[in-house]
N, C-alpha and C positions, 0 to 999 in steps of 0.2 A: 280457610275461611269461611267451608259451606256449611260450619257447626255453628259460625257467630251468629247473633240477631240482625240484619242487615236489613235497615227500610232502604227503602229504592225511594224512587223521584217520587215524591207527593203529589195532586191534585192542585193545589196550592198556587197560583197565578203570579208570577213577577211582574210588579208593574211595567207599563211599554215604556214609559220613559223615568229617564233618570234622575236624580236628586239633584237638585242646582244648588251649591252649596258655596256663600260668600262671604266676605269678611266682617262682622258687627262692627260696627264705629264711632263713639259720639253719637247713637241711636241712628244708626242709617245703615242698609245693607251695601257695601262697597264690593265691585272687581278688585283685584290688584294693581297698584300704581303701573305695574306695568305689562299687566294683560295676561300674566302666565296666568297658565290652568294646570291643574292635575287629575286623572281618572282614577278610580276605584273598582276594579272587578271582586265579585262574587266568588269567595272562598269558595263556595259549594257549588256554584249555579255555572262560574267562570263567566256570568254577564257582567255588560257594564251598568254599573248599579248608582253609581254617583259620579259627577262632574264637580270642580270645586278649585275655588280662584287658589291659587299660589302664593302665597305671603312673599315680601322681600323684608328687609332692612326698614325700607321708607314707612310698608303698611304697619311695621312696628311700632314703629315712631309716633305716627298719628294715633292707633292704638293709648300706648302708654299716654301720649300727651292729653287724651282724653280721659282716661282714669284717672292721672294727677289732676287737671281743672278740678274734674267733680268732686275729688277728694277737699281740694284746699278751698272750692269753693264751699263746703258744709251739704249739698245736695242730697248726701246719704247721710256722712258721717254727724250730722246733729240732727236728725231727724230722732223720733222718741222710740223706744222698744216698742210701744205699741203699733205705731205705724210702719215698723220693719217686719215685726210680727204680721200682721196684717195682710201687707204682700206677700209674706213667704207661704203665708196659710192659700191665697191665692195661686201661688204657683203652683204648690200641691197638688188643688182641684182640678188646675189645668192639666197637669201631668196624667190625672187620674183620668180627665175628660181623652186624652191622647195615647192612651195607654196603647194600643192598636197600631197605633201609624209608629212610634217612639219603636217598638219591640218590633215589628217588621221589616224597619230599616234595620236596627241594629243585628238582628239576622242577617239581614241581608250582605252585611258589611265585614261582621266578625265571623259568622259561618257557627254562631251558637244555636244551640234550639230555640223554638221560638215560645214553647211553654218556660221555658228557663228564662228567657228575656222579659216577656211577661212579669213573670216572678221578681225578676229586679226592677222593673219600672215599679212596681207596685211597692219594693222595699225602698226606692229611692222617694216615694212620695213621701213616705213614713217618715223619712231621714228630714225632708224639709218641715213636715208638722213638729217634728222634735228640736229642731237649730230655732221654730218660730218662739217654741217656749222658753227657750235658753234667751231671746233677745229680751222677750218680758223679764225675765227674773235677773237679768246681768247689775251687776252690783259690785260697787268699792267696799272698800272699808272703812270706819273712825276706829281713833283710838286715844279715849279721854284718860286712862291713865300715863300719863307723862306728868302728873303736877299740876296744879290748879294754871299754871301760866299758861299752858298750852293745852292744844288741841289738833290729831293727827290726823290726815286723812292719807286714805290711798286712792287713786282715781287709776279705773281699767278704761282707757282709750285704746280706739282702733290702733293696728298699726300703722296702717297706709295705706297705699298700692302693693295687692300684691299678684303677682304673677305664678297663675296656675297650670300646669302643664299636666295634662294624663294619658295612659295609657291605652291600646288597644282593645286589650281581655275585655275591660267591663267600665266602656265610654260611660256611661248617663252615671250608671250608680258611682262611681269612683268620682266625678265631677258633682256628685251630688252628696259624696261625704267630704266634700274640702266649700263648694261656692256657699252654700246658707248658712253656714257658720262664718266666713268671712262676714257677707251681708250681714246676719246676725249681731257681729261686732261692729259694724259701722264701716267694714273697707270699700275699698272701690278696686277689678280686677281687672285682667288681661286673661285669656284663657286661650291656652293654644291645645287643641285635641289630636290624637294621631292622627296624622295623614292617613292611614289606616280607616279609619273609623269616624268622620267629620261630621256626619250626618245626622247623628242624635243630640251633639250638643249648638248645633247650628238650630234645631227644632227648639233646644231650651233656651234661646236668642229671642226666637219668635214670641216664646211663652211669657219671657220675661219682659217685651214691649207688652206682649195685648194684657200683664198684670199692671204695667204703669211704672216701673221701674224708672227711674228719670234718666235720661240722655248719659252715655260717657260713666254709669257707675258699673257695668260690665261691657266686655269689649272681646269681640272674639277674631282670632287672626289663625288662616288655615295655613298648613306648608307642614314643613320638614323641622326637625333640629335644626339643621342647618342652613339657613339662617336664623328661622325664628324663634328656635328655644335659644341659641345664644346670645340674642338678641336682647328676649324678655329677662334673661338672666342676669346680664351684666351690666344693662343700663341704671343709672347711678340716681334715677327717677324713682325705682321700684324699694319699695323695703322691704318685702317678702317674697322667696319664692318657696311654692309646696311643689313637691313632684313626687307621682309615682310613674315606678319604671324599675329597671334592670338595675342593678347597684354598679354596673362599670359607667353609665350615664349620670347616677346619685352622684358618682365621685367627681366626673366633667363639672357637673352642675354646682358642686363646694368649690371648684377652682374656680370656674366662671365669676363664682358671688363674691371671692374671699378679696377681690379690688375693692368691691363698696361695703365690705363686711355687714351685707344684709343677712339678716336672720333666714335660713333656712330648714325645711322641714320634709323629711323624704322619708316615705314607705315605698321599700326596695324589695329585692327577693328572699327566696327562702326553701330552704331544702327539710323540709318539716316532715319529724318521725312521730310514730305512733307505735307506741310501747303497748305489748300486749303478754299480761299476764296469764298465766295458766287458770288461776281462779277467774275468769272475768267470763264476761255471758257472751261465748264465742261466736253466736250467729247472729249476736247487735254489732260486734264489732266486724264481725268478715264484710257486714252490711255497710258498713260508716268506711273502713278502708274501700271499697271499693267503689263506694261515692267520693271517698275525697279524694282519689287518684285521675278519675274519669270524671268530676264533676267539668264543664266549661273546654274538656276534650286533654284537662290537665295543665290549660293553659291558666294558672295558678297562682298570685302567688301563694295562698292559704294551701297550696295541694298537698295532698299526703302522702307526697312522692315515695317516702323509706316507711318501712316497718322494722319494728326490732322485736323480733318473736322470742319468746321461751323457747330454748330447743327442744324441752318434752315435746311441747307440741306443734313446733313448725312446720314438720312433714303434712299431717294433718288439717293446718289450717293453712297453708299454701295450697292443698290441693281443694279444698272448699274455695279459693277464692278464685282459683281459675274456673272452675263448675259454676260458679256465680256470673262470674266476667264475662264468662261465653252467651251469658243470658240477658246482658245490656244492650239495648237497642240504639247501634251507633248508625248513621247516616243522612238521610234531608232532613235537613234543619227545619225545614217548614212544615214535616211531617209534625203534628202534637204530639205522637207518641215518641218519637226520637229522642232519647237522652243526651247523645254526644255528637255531634256534630262536623265542622269541617275544622282543618287547621291554617293558621291563619296566613300563611304563602307556602309555595313551594321550597322556597330556601329555609323556611323553620320547618317541616316537614322534613327534610333531608339533615339536616341539624340531630333532629330528635331521633334518627336511625343509625345517625354513627355515632351517639353514646351507646346505642343498643349493639349495634354489631363490635364495636370497641370492649365493651366488657364479654360477650360471647369469645372472645379472641383471648379475653385475659383468664378466663376460665368458669367465666359466670353461666350457668345454667337456663335460656330463653326458656321457659315451660309454657308460656303462651303470645299470642304474636309475636312481633319483632318485625315487621314490615307494613307498607302498604296497603291502605284497604278499598278494593273495589266495590264501586256503590252501583247497581243497575240504574242509565240514564244519568248522572252526575259525571259532568267533565272535571269538578272539583278533586282538593285534596283531602284523603280524610287516611287516617291512620289507625291499623289494628289496636284493642286492648291488649297491653301488653304486660306480664310478669315473668320478673328477671329474678331467680332465686341464685341461694349461696355466693349472693356479692360479698367482695371485701371491704370494711374500710376505708381504703386506699384507694380504691376505685375511682374514676369520675363521674359515674352513675350514682355512686353512694353519696360524691360531694358538692356536685355542680349541680344546679338549675336547669333539667334537662325538660321542662315545661310543655310535658305532653302525656298523653294517654299510659306513661310506665311506671309503675309500680317495682322498687329495689326491695330485696327482704334481704336481712341479717339476723342474726340472731344473737340472744344471748342467756347467761346462766343465771347470774347476779342482778339485786337492783343495783347494786355499783356499776357492775360490769353496763349494764343498763345506760344507766343515767351519762357515764363517760364516754358514750356512741353518741348516743343526745347532742351531747355537749360538744365532742369533737368536729365543731361545723363552723365554718366562717359565718352563718348564717345563724338566726334568734329571732326568726319572726312566730313560729307557734308551733308546740307541741301536745302530744296526747296521751294519756295511760288510759290501759283498760285493766279493771279487777274490783272485784266485789270487798275488797278490803277498804276502808276508808283509809288506815293509817297509810298504806303501801302511795295511794292516791295524793294524800296531804303530804306527804314526803317528795314524791317526785315534784308535784305542784312547786314546791320549797326549793328546788337544785335544778329545776330546769333552766337553760338559760332562753328564753322566750317572752317575745312580750304578749302573749298568749298560752293558756295549759287548759287544752280541754280533758275535761275527766269523763270516762264512759260515754261518751259523745264527740262528735267533729264537725267545726266549720258553722254552730250554730252563732247567729251573732244579733247584738241590738243593738240600737241605736243610743242605749241609755251608756253602753260601755267602752271603754275605748277600744282603739287599735293603733300598732303599732309595732316595729320589735326593737331588740337590740344587736349588738356587733351589727356586722355587714347589710342587714336586712332594715337599716334605718334611724333615725331617730327624728323625736316628736311623734304626735299621738293625733288622731282621727276619731270623731265621733264622741260621747257623750259630755262633760263638762269641761273635760281635756280638749277635747277640737275646739270649743272657744276659745278657751284660754290664748291656741296659740296662734289666736288672728288677735291679739290685746298687748298692750305693753302696760307694767303698772308704771303710775308717777307718784310721788312722794309730794304731800302738801304737808308742812309743816306751820300751821298758826300761833304767833304770838297774840294769848286773848286776855293773859293781867298787863299790869304796868312793877312788877316788881323788881324788872331787871336790872342791878348793879352796871354802873356803867364800864366798860374795859380802859379809857381812858378815864383817871381822874379830873375833871372841868375846871377844880381847885388848883392843879397843880399847873 
């Protein structure tokens, strides 16, 4: 461990008082109906950072009732695109104003580096602005090619009440990939953030109120998946559920929603490969691989957690990855120089370590890391940068989502073999290819079973481009114009405008 780049405790101060988080229901902040609460300890500093109301079925019922009434009364759905856009833009400005406060709470609750949190909050504000542009340009279609007697219209209408369930790894960014698009469409919402990271969603609720959003349009219920998430999913007054999280929970949501046949949009797990060919810009590829696996401590659905390297360059490439990995700053997330912070919970850290140890027992070669990381002055949980070579395609570490700073290395000989390894997975969220040959990149992009393919880069994202997966990585899309379409229903209006229709029943008979 001595040859790793470890950032010890910084001089940044943790707030003396914990954050108080309550439910937002029908425009007011409320404690739980039964008075229940829960606490969140910082995964990096082990200090109490949040005290939150613990929601139950009664709280969910009140929130859904408020969202249903607000939608049916047209408090938001009947407003103009201009008015919706104006409010979304105001929220974006307020996010920018409070960026430091939001980033600090996100860092304390999730353990991610403060510099990364700041960048994510900035990116979230940009998404709100992009969604505002969609609110102004939302339109249906008309068909005047149906003959002289007909005019056809396709109206785009908000789907209704949306349950939004978000994860702990990017709590503010992911709610910002869903909520502004739902609002741009005219929907109302009930949000449940992860019980591990509730604070920043509550802060967003404060900003929505300050921006002037009508009561009941957005409601927030804090607590656990059972009972809060379950009730939000099964209630017949909810028209749609959008969820980001594990594939297992996503499948459970589909089952719970099946009773009412409501729409479900899912952004789930990934086991995302990067394929490196010998003709690639290898230094750029090394940097992208290191970034892809350690970003957010690997607790990222887009984590580049497995690389597939041509056998002619595999040994030298892995050696370079190990060398660069030693230089990545791991440690106190409150230090701006830190690039990798804490693991979300002790239980999750144990799960990560189990994957590594079982791979080693099965014959894989742990080239770096493979153990907990001690950070001087901190009582939280951290894991070393870990590189595991000689991985075989059947090993769990090559097929399952480790969700930690752990890289699995496989090798290939031909393009066909590489693509077979890429597609030999239950997941299909993202994939990458590194080659200076545009034909190689294009063939890979067409044949890889993934919702996103990066060529000679990794994890670049834009509000204009859709994001989502295939296979067990989910269904539906976020961001881009597709992100708005998720929250809309198409209604056909067929209008007879002529008087030449022959009677179906002859009136003379």
